[in-house]
C-alpha positions in Angstrom: -9.8 23.8 -2.0 -8.5 20.4 -1.1 -6.2 19.8 1.9 -3.9 18.5 -0.7 -3.7 21.9 -2.8 -0.1 23.2 -2.8 1.1 20.6 -0.4 3.9 18.0 -1.1 2.7 14.4 -1.3 5.4 11.6 -1.4 4.0 8.6 -3.2 5.9 5.4 -3.4 5.0 2.7 -5.8 3.8 5.4 -8.1 4.7 3.6 -11.4 1.3 1.7 -11.6 -2.0 0.7 -10.0 -3.1 2.5 -6.8 0.2 4.6 -6.8 -0.4 6.0 -10.3 -4.2 6.5 -9.8 -3.4 8.8 -6.6 -0.9 10.7 -8.4 -3.3 11.5 -11.1 -6.0 12.6 -8.9 -3.8 14.5 -6.4 -2.2 16.3 -9.4 -5.7 17.4 -10.4 -6.0 18.8 -6.7 -2.9 20.9 -7.4 -0.7 18.9 -5.1 3.1 19.0 -5.5 4.2 15.3 -6.1 7.4 13.6 -5.4 6.7 10.0 -7.2 8.8 6.9 -6.7 9.3 3.5 -7.9 11.8 1.2 -9.2 10.1 1.0 -12.6 11.5 3.9 -14.6 9.3 3.3 -17.6 6.3 3.2 -15.3 7.2 6.3 -13.7 7.6 8.2 -17.0 4.0 6.9 -17.9 2.7 8.2 -14.6 4.4 11.6 -15.2 2.9 11.8 -18.6 -0.6 11.2 -17.5 -0.9 13.9 -15.1 -2.8 17.1 -15.0 -0.5 19.9 -15.8 -2.1 21.8 -12.6 0.5 20.7 -10.0 4.4 20.2 -10.0 5.8 16.7 -10.1 9.1 15.0 -9.8 10.2 11.4 -10.5 12.8 9.3 -8.4 13.9 5.6 -8.7 13.9 4.3 -5.4 13.9 0.6 -4.1 12.1 1.0 -0.8 13.5 -2.3 0.5 16.9 -0.4 0.6 17.0 1.7 3.9 19.8 4.1 2.5 17.8 4.5 -0.6 14.8 5.5 1.2 16.5 8.0 3.6 18.5 9.5 0.7 14.9 9.9 -1.1 13.8 11.9 2.0 16.8 14.2 1.5 16.1 14.7 -2.3 12.6 15.5 -1.5 13.7 18.1 1.1 16.2 19.7 -1.3 13.7 19.8 -4.2 10.4 20.7 -2.5 11.7 22.1 0.8 9.4 19.8 2.8 6.7 17.0 2.6 3.3 17.3 4.1 1.9 14.0 3.1 4.0 10.6 2.9 2.1 7.6 1.2 3.9 4.3 1.7 2.0 2.5 -1.1 4.9 0.3 -2.8 3.9 -3.3 -2.5 4.4 -6.8 -4.0 3.4 -10.2 -3.1 4.8 -13.7 -3.0 2.5 -16.7 -3.0 3.1 -19.9 -1.4 2.7 -21.9 2.0 4.6 -21.0 4.9 6.2 -24.5 4.7 7.2 -24.0 1.1 8.3 -20.5 1.0 12.0 -20.0 1.4 13.5 -17.8 4.1 14.8 -15.6 1.2 11.4 -15.3 -0.4 9.9 -14.2 2.8 12.6 -11.7 3.4 12.1 -10.3 -0.1 8.3 -9.8 0.8 8.9 -8.0 4.0 11.7 -5.9 2.5 9.3 -4.2 0.2 5.9 -4.4 2.1 7.1 -4.0 5.5 10.4 -2.5 5.8 9.6 -0.3 3.0 7.1 1.3 5.2 9.3 1.3 8.3 11.9 3.2 6.2 9.4 5.4 4.6 7.7 6.5 8.0 11.3 6.9 9.8 12.9 8.9 7.0 10.1 11.5 6.7 8.6 11.5 10.1 11.5 13.9 11.9 10.6 16.5 9.3 6.7 16.2 9.9 7.4 16.6 13.6 9.6 19.5 13.2 7.0 21.4 11.3 4.2 19.9 13.5 2.1 19.2 10.6 1.7 16.4 8.0 0.3 12.9 7.5 1.7 9.5 7.0 -0.5 7.3 4.9 0.5 3.4 5.2 -1.2 0.9 2.6 -2.0 -2.2 4.5 -4.5 -4.6 3.0 -7.5 -6.7 4.0 -5.0 -9.4 4.4 -3.7 -7.2 7.2 -7.2 -7.9 8.7 -7.5 -11.7 8.0 -5.1 -14.5 7.5 -5.2 -15.8 4.0 -3.8 -19.4 2.9 -0.9 -19.3 0.4 -0.2 -15.5 1.5 1.7 -15.9 4.8 4.6 -13.7 4.0 2.2 -11.1 2.6 -0.1 -11.3 5.6 2.9 -10.8 7.9 3.8 -7.8 6.3 0.4 -6.3 5.9 -0.5 -6.9 9.5 2.9 -5.3 10.6 2.0 -2.2 8.6 -1.3 -2.0 10.6 0.6 -2.5 13.9 2.8 0.3 13.1 0.2 2.5 12.1 -2.1 1.9 14.9 0.7 2.5 17.4 1.5 5.9 15.6 -2.2 6.8 16.2 -1.5 7.2 19.9 2.1 8.2 19.8 1.4 11.1 17.3 -1.5 12.8 19.4 -0.8 16.4 20.1 2.2 16.5 17.4 0.2 17.9 14.6 0.9 14.9 12.6 -1.4 11.8 12.0 -1.3 8.5 10.5 -3.7 6.6 8.5 -4.0 2.9 7.8 -5.5 2.0 4.4 -6.9 -1.6 4.0 -7.7 -2.1 0.3 -9.5 -5.0 -1.0 -9.9 -6.7 -4.4 -8.2 -3.9 -6.4 -7.7 -4.5 -10.2 -3.9 -4.0 -10.3 -1.1 -6.1 -11.8 0.0 -7.3 -8.2 -1.0 -11.0 -9.1 1.2 -10.8 -12.3 4.1 -8.9 -10.9 4.5 -10.8 -7.7 6.4 -14.0 -7.2 5.1 -17.6 -6.9 6.8 -20.1 -4.9 7.1 -23.1 -7.2 7.2 -25.6 -4.5 3.7 -24.7 -3.4 2.1 -27.1 -5.8 -0.7 -24.8 -6.7 -1.4 -24.5 -10.4 -1.2 -21.0 -12.1 -4.8 -21.3 -13.2 -5.9 -21.2 -9.6 -4.6 -17.5 -9.4 -6.2 -16.7 -12.6 -9.6 -17.5 -10.6 -8.5 -15.4 -7.8 -7.7 -12.5 -10.2 -11.0 -12.8 -12.1 -13.2 -13.2 -8.8 -11.4 -10.9 -6.6 -9.4 -8.2 -8.2 -12.3 -6.2 -9.3 -12.5 -2.6 -8.1 -10.6 -0.1 -10.5 -7.5 1.5 -8.7 -9.0 5.2 -9.6 -12.0 4.1 -7.3 -9.6 3.0 -4.4 -7.5 6.2 -4.8 -10.6 8.4 -4.5 -11.7 6.6 -1.4 -8.3 7.1 0.1 -8.0 10.7 -0.6 -11.6 11.4 0.4 -10.8 9.4 3.8 -7.5 11.4 4.3 -9.5 14.6 3.6 -12.3 13.9 6.2 -9.6 12.8 8.9 -10.1 9.1 9.1 -7.7 6.9 10.8 -8.6 3.6 9.0 -9.8 3.4 5.5 -11.3 0.2 4.0 -12.0 0.2 0.3 -12.4 -2.1 -2.8 -14.0 -5.4 -3.4 -15.0 -7.5 -0.4 -13.2 -5.2 2.0 -16.0 -4.3 4.2 -17.3 -7.8 4.3 -13.6 -8.8 5.6 -13.4 -6.1 8.0 -16.5 -7.1 9.7 -15.6 -10.9 9.4 -12.2 -10.3 11.4 -14.1 -8.0 14.2 -17.1 -10.5 14.6 -15.5 -13.7 14.0 -11.8 -13.5 14.9 -11.4 -17.1 15.6 -13.7 -18.9 13.1 -13.5 -16.5 9.8 -11.0 -18.8 7.9 -14.2 -21.4 7.6 -16.1 -18.6 5.8 -13.2 -17.3 3.4 -13.7 -19.9 0.6 -17.3 -18.8 0.2 -16.6 -15.0 0.5 -13.5 -15.1 -1.9 -15.1 -16.9 -4.9 -15.4 -20.2 -6.6 -12.2 -22.4 -6.4 -10.6 -19.9 -3.9 -8.8 -20.3 -1.6 -7.1 -23.5 -3.0 -6.1 -26.3 -0.5 -2.4 -25.7 0.1 -0.3 -28.8 -0.8 
């Protein structure tokens, strides 16, 4: 039996990509799923794709809204009685140099990727601590390991998720609750299409087609399988996906000089020269 069998798993950003793949694989393990997203149609598609082994409910939630996330935690408690695993997966990106990004664009990015994780952790953590059992899984990124050009706002958010989670490693010792930080690499999701692009950045759209072709390669199902296996093995940090291991070690071994190597590692034509 999996440690997820019969357990309540909360997954944000479950309408597509890694979130959907996690839902599918956890349903097959007999988990009871509380799935949320802002995309109602995508949630229905996810729900219809699940194995009938486990129970699943869907919730429309904007993770950038504090009241919405705390209300979601209350709804999960009402519907399931508790939660055992909380996977803060919802994410988006905005592309542009720090000089060209507007404050509003940065706020939008941090609202989803960072505040969404903070709200999710704060909303569910009291219940996990009270039952002395549970796990918070926060999705950072390889861009939470290295700073990447034109991804400044995304870098800020994912480094923040990493810092929050690593802090929880120590704070949660002896409580029965643990925290896991996930650093996906190039996962073949629609994040490059669904995200925002700062028009003032001066970077052509074709540049991002090159990035998507060269970087976003690993299927979401493979990433989800690695996350589940890592949580089951009790890992604190999970590095998964295309180029993820290389970027992890690059950040560890060459913390001050890795920017020079990013172009060679990332593929032809990427990263571009910001304007």
